[in-house]
N, C-alpha and C positions, 0 to 999 in steps of 0.2 A: 258615740253610744250606738247609733244605728249600724255603723260598720262592725262593731263588736257582735251585735245580734246576728247580722248576716253571716259572719264568719262561723258563729256557733251553729247556725242552721246548716251550712255547707258541711261542717264536720259531722253533724248528726246524720245527714243524708249519706255521706260516704261510709260512715260507720254501719248504717243499716245495710247498705249494699255489700260491704265487705264482711259483714257478720257471718254469712254462710261459708265463705272461704276461710275465714279465721277458724271457724269450728272444724272445717274439714282438715285444716293443717294440724289442728290439735288432735284430731282422730288419728292422723298419720303418725304423729309423734308418739301417741299412746300405743299404736299398733306396732311401731318399731320395737318398743319395749316388750310387748306381749307376744310378738311373733306372728301377727295377723296382718302383715303389710299388704298383701295382694287385695284382700277385702277392703282395707282402708283406702287403697289407691283407687279402686273402683268407685268408692264413695266420693273421693275428691273429684274424679272425672264427672260423675253424675251431678255433683253439686255445681261444678263449673259450667256444665251444659245448661242446667236449669237457670243459673245466674245470667248466662249469656242471653237466654230467651227473655228474661225479665228486663234486660238492658236493651232489648230490641233487635238482637241478632238472631232472627228467625226467618225462615223462607216465606216470603210473601209474593214473590214474582219469579216466574221461570220464563226466560226469553230464549227462543229457538230460531236459528237462522239456517238456511240451506236445505230445509225440508220440502221436497217436491213429491217423492214417491212413497216415503215412509208413512205408514198409517199413524195418525196422531195418538190414538189410544194405545197402540202397540208401543210407541215411543214412551208414553207416560209410564206404562207398566215396566218397561225395561229400565227406565231411569230410576225408579224406586225412591223418589224424593217427594215428600208430601208437603203441602202448605202447612206452615206452623212448626215444621221441624227445625231444630237448632242448626244454624249455619255451620258451627264447628263440629257437629256430629256427622256431617255428610262424608262418606267415603268416596271421594272423587274418582279414584282409580277403579274401584269396583263398579261404580256407575258407568264409567267409560267402557269398561270391559263388556258390560251387558249391552250397552247401546251399539257398540261396534260389532256385536254378534248378530245384529238384525240384518235381514237379507239385503236391503237396499243401501246399507251404510258401509262405505269404504273406510272412513276415518271420522273421528269426532274429538272435539275438545270440550271439556266441561270445567268451568271455573266459578268461583264465588265473586260476586261484586257486592262488597259490604255496603250497607249492613243487612240487606234483606233479599238479594237477587241472585239467582243461579243462571248463568249464561251458557247456552249449548250451541256449538257451531258444528253442523253436520257437513260432511263431504260425501255425497251420495254417488253410487255407481252410475256410470253413463252407458245406457244400452248401445251396443255397437253393431251387433249382427245376430242373425238367427243361425244356430248351429244344428245341422242335421247329423245325428249320430245313432246308429243302430236302430233306425226306424223311428226315432223320436226327435222332437224339436225343442231346443233350449235357447233362451236369451242369454247372450254373453256380453260382458262389459269390455271396456277399452283395454284391459290387460289380459283378456281372454278367459276370465273366470265366469262360471255360470251364476246368474242371478237367481237364487232360489225363490220360488213363488211367482216369478215374472212369467206371464202368459204370452207366448208368441203371437197369438191372435190380437193382442193389444198393441202390437208393434208391426203393423203390416208393411211399413216402408223400409224395414231393415234389410240389409244385404244378406243373402243366404250363402253360408259356407258349409262344406261337407267334408267329413272324414276326420280321423285321428290327427291331432296337432293343428287343425284348422283354426280354432279360436285364438291360440297364442300368436299365430302369424297373420290374423285378419287385419289388425291395425296397419301393419306395413303395406299390405295389399291395397287397402282402401286409400292410403296415402298415395300410393302409386297411381291408382285409377284417377285420383283427383287432379293429377297433372295433365290429363287429357279429357277435359269436360265434354268434348264432342263424342268421345267413345265410351266414357264411363256409364251413361244410361243404357247402353246396349249390352252391358255385361249383366246377365241374369243371375248367375251363380258361379261359385268357384269351388273346385274339388281339390283338396290337399292330397297329393300323391306321394306315398312313402314318407310323409312328414318332411319332405325336402323341397318340393316344388308345387306349382299350381297348374291346373287345367281349367281354363275359363270357358263357360258356356255363354255364347252370345245369342242375341235374337237372330232369327233366320237359320238356326241350327248349326252355327259355326262354332267349332272348338278351337281354342288357342292353347298351345302347349308352351308355357313359359319356362325358361331355363332355371336351374337351381341357383346359379350365380349370374351376375350382370342382368338381373331381371329388369331393372329400370331401363337400361340401355336398349334391351330387346323390345320392350313395350313401346318405347318412343320411336324406334325404327319402324315398327308396324304402323304407328299413328302417322308418321310422315308418308309412308307408302300409300296409306288410305287417302290422305289428303291429295297426293299427287296423281294417283291413277284409280282411285275408288276400288281398291282391292276387296274390301269387305262388302261391296255391293255386287260382286260378281258371284258366279255359281261355284262357291268355295265351300267345302265341307270341313277341312282341317288346315290349320296353319301351324307348323312346328317351328318354334324359335329357339330350340335347344342347341342347335349347332352355331358356333360363334361366327362362322364365315359365310353362312347361307341361310336362306329361308325356304322351307319345304312346304309346298302347297299341294293339297289333295283336292281335286275337283269332285263335285257331286256326280252321282251315277249318270244323270241326264247329260251333264256337261261333257263327261268322258265319251258317252255314246255319240253325242253331236260332233265332238272333235274327231272321233274315229271315222265317222261318216264323211266328214269334210276331207280328211286325209285320204280316204279310199277314193272319193270322187276325183281328187287331185291326181292320184296315180292313174286313173282310167283315162284322163284327158292327156 
């Protein structure tokens, strides 16, 4: 007897929940006959969404990971998903498109975790360098793209690159400099020449001309020479590494005058 009453209660509950959907299906059937199918289908969708909320499938939590630079309120507005919204009504692709358009966001994934949670995973841009271009400074990321809204003064430790094409080649240059930790801190800036090669400005006023090809080999040769005879500690103005079989060194004006004087004295004696 008790089991029979319980079964009847379950059937009544299911009937109450299914009622709106049954009504919606009936509307569609009628609309098919009368030619108003689009309106009826919209009614079915609205009914299904409302029923899903009643069943507990509504947004109650939004979990975000990977957010470091992106402003919280800006992210909320771009997401466009509100607490209490039906889980099945969320357009995930549209939300993702809005989120990935934010300045600091490189990529994002947005998914539902039933019954009531939206999970957002951000991949933010990583500031790599400061780019000087046409008298202005910009923060660029690891793939050479400008990070809109990022202020250079907020990133004082970033490496300075100059000239057209410099941002796209900056990651490779910094990887090269990292191979010589004893020399890397001495490089103050790098100028991209003809979008093909680099000219490095070192402390002490020394300029290093790197070749277009075999750049790593040339830089490591310079590092070995500096370790062996302290080349970069001498009165040097320019070191040209562009020739594959030789290294061309230009002395400072003072060093040249001193050398000329020493040679003249040698001739007199």
